[in-house]
N, C-alpha and C positions, 0 to 999 in steps of 0.2 A: 591290187590296183584299182581306181575306179575307171570304168568304161567312159566314152564320150557321152553315151547316154544317161548314165548316172550322174555325171557332172552336169548336164543340161537340166536335168529333172532338180538337181539342188540350186542351180543358178536361177530358176525359175521361181524359187522360194525367197530368194534374197533381194532386198531392197537397198539402195544407197541413197542417192540425192535424187530428187525429182527429175524425171527425164532420163536418168543414166539407164543403160541396157548393157547386158552382159550375154554374150553368146560363144559357145563353145564349138569348135569344128575340127576336123582332122585334116591338117595340113598335107601338101602332097609331097613334102621331103622331111620335115622336122616332127612330125607326130601331131599331137594334141596342141590347139592355139586357142586363146582367149581373145575375143574382140570386145572391146568396152566403147560404147558409144554415148555421146552426150552433146548438147549445146551449152556453151560455156560463154561468159563474157570475153570479149575479145580484148587483151591488155593493150594492142597495138593500135586499135581504133576504138576508142570509148563510146560507147552507146550501141556498140554493133556486137554481134556473137560469131562464134567460130564453131564448127562442128568437131568434135574429138571423134577419131575413129583410129583407136589404139589396138594394135594387134601384137600379141606376145605370146611366145612359146611357153607351154605350162610343163613344169617338171612332172614326174610321176606323182600321182595323186594316191597315197595309201588309203586315205579315207576321208571322210566330210569334214571332220575336225582339221585336218591339214589344209584341205581346199579353203575353209574359213580363214585360216591363219595367213596363209599366201595371199589370198584376195586381199585381205586387210594390209599386207605388206605392199602389195602392187598398187592399190589404191594411194597409200601412203606416197609412194615414189610419184605418182602422178600429181599429188597435192603438193609436193615440193617443187616440181616442175612449174605448176602454176604460180606458186609464191615467189619464184625467180622471175616470172614474167611481170608480177604486179607490185612487187617491192621497190619503190623508186625514190629516187633522190632528185629534186628539181626537174622532175618528169623523166629522169633517165633510169632505166633499170639498173640496179645495183649489181645483180648477178645474173644478167640476161642469159637464158639457156639458149638462145639463138644466135649469140655472138660468136664470131670467128673463134675456134679453139675451145668453146665451152664444154663441148662434148668429152674434152681430155679429162676433166674432173682431176687434175693434178695440181691445182693451186696456182697455175700461172696465168690464168685468165678470169 
């Protein structure tokens, strides 16, 4: 399995969108975590930005190729969240990820 130091070294080589950052750290309770940071457009306040500071537990990383695949998957999840904020009809988010019950993902909201 990759150590935290090995993951940090690989993350230092990776770029995504301008200004996006990736930091790995050892959590107090749940092992390795990844922090993803970025300034992005604020869907709820046009013309403003909001700071993303997403922390997520890492699964065991057997090798660098797996880290790349997992990071691609995780970034895809963030992009889906952003799409749900920005896709609007008459100014209203169709699939607002911050609406009541939106975190259930069971098709009822």
